[in-house]
N, C-alpha and C positions, 0 to 999 in steps of 0.2 A: 894879606892884611887881616883876614878873618882869624887866622891862627894867631897872629900877633895880638889882636884885640882880645881874643879868648884867653891869652896868656897875660892879661892885664898890661898890655903894651910893654912887656919885658922881652927884650930881644933874645937873651940866652934861652929862656923857656920856649920861645917860638921856634928857635933854631932846633932845639932838641925835639920838639913835637913834630917838626917837618923832616927831621933826620938829615939836616944839612949843617954846614959849619956856620959859626957866628958871622964871619965875613960874608959868607954867601947870603945869609938872611939880611944882613945890613945892605948888601948890594941890591937885593930885591926890593927892600923898602925904599931905597934911594930912587930906584926906577919908578916906584909907585908915586913918590913925591914929585918927580919930574912930570909924570902923566897927570897928576892932580893939580900941579902948580901950587902946592901947599906943603908946608913942613910937617913931618910926622916925627922925626927924630930929634929935632932941636926946637927950642922955644922961640917964638910962640908956636905951639903945635896945634894941628887940626885934629888930633886923635880923638878928642872928646866929641867934636862935631861928627866925625866919621862913625864913632861908636853909636851915637844917638841915631844917626841916619840908618845904620845897619840894623839896629834894634827895632826901629819903626817899620822897616821893611820885612822884619822877621828873618833876617839873614844871620843873626847871631843867636 
């Protein structure tokens, strides 16, 4: 998720940064959605809340 957020929530850029395929990156974010119980890839999205929380913790 950090890489995805650092890539401005752009999945292709995150996949490239991680050195994985686009479907692989999407699968990982889908698993994160399941763990969080929140949507990241479809509206309404929790990506801004997640970004703010990670910035507040100094994780980004």
